[in-house]
C-alpha positions in Angstrom: 6.8 2.7 2.5 5.5 2.1 -1.1 2.7 0.6 -2.4 3.7 -2.4 -3.4 5.8 -2.9 -0.6 2.2 -2.9 2.1 0.4 -5.0 -0.7 3.4 -7.9 -0.3 4.0 -7.9 3.3 0.5 -8.1 4.1 -0.5 -10.8 1.8 2.5 -12.5 3.5 2.1 -11.6 6.7 -1.8 -13.7 6.0 0.2 -15.9 4.6 -1.3 -16.3 1.0 0.2 -16.6 -2.8 -0.7 -14.2 -5.2 -4.0 -15.9 -6.1 -5.7 -16.3 -3.2 -5.2 -12.4 -3.3 -6.8 -12.0 -6.2 -9.3 -14.8 -6.2 -10.8 -12.2 -3.1 -10.7 -8.7 -5.4 -11.6 -10.7 -9.1 -8.1 -10.4 -10.7 -5.2 -13.0 -11.4 -2.1 -13.9 -10.4 -0.8 -11.6 -12.9 -2.1 -8.3 -11.1 -1.1 -9.3 -8.5 2.6 -9.4 -8.8 2.4 -6.5 -11.1 1.0 -4.1 -8.2 4.4 -6.5 -6.1 7.2 -4.7 -8.7 5.5 -1.7 -9.1 2.3 -0.6 -11.4 0.0 1.5 -9.5 -3.7 -0.1 -9.6 -7.7 1.1 -10.8 -9.2 2.7 -7.6 -11.2 0.5 -7.3 -9.1 -2.5 -6.5 -6.5 -0.5 -4.0 -9.8 -0.3 -2.4 -11.1 -3.2 -2.1 -6.8 -3.7 -1.2 -7.4 -1.5 1.7 -10.8 -2.8 2.1 -9.7 -7.0 3.0 -6.2 -5.3 4.6 -7.6 -3.9 6.6 -6.4 -0.5 6.3 -7.8 3.2 6.5 -8.1 4.9 2.4 -5.9 7.7 3.6 -3.9 6.7 4.9 -2.9 4.9 2.3 -2.7 7.6 0.4 -0.6 9.3 2.6 1.3 7.2 2.3 1.7 6.9 -1.2 1.7 10.7 -1.9 4.3 11.6 1.0 6.3 8.4 -1.2 6.3 9.5 -4.8 6.5 13.8 -3.3 9.5 12.3 -2.4 8.4 13.6 1.4 10.2 12.3 5.2 8.6 12.2 8.1 8.2 12.0 11.1 5.4 11.7 13.4 5.0 13.9 15.6 3.4 13.4 19.4 -0.9 14.6 18.8 -0.8 14.1 15.1 1.0 15.8 12.3 4.4 15.2 11.3 7.3 17.2 10.8 10.2 17.1 7.3 12.5 15.1 8.4 16.2 16.8 7.9 18.6 16.3 5.1 22.0 15.4 6.2 
């Protein structure tokens, strides 16, 4: 899942408008809209989003990194992951 999808999903789960989320982090509605369209927020904004949504930053960054690198991984029991076979 991409960051834009995570932000939108978490915002909608709370029934917030883009304006509501923007106000919580001191940004405009259009800034939230840009993030939900795929613009990468600055580090401080991403950290505020993690805090508001209760997401561990390491998990979010791992998700973003894997997505940007095109890596599909399957979680395995006991932690870790294995690369998904193509086919």
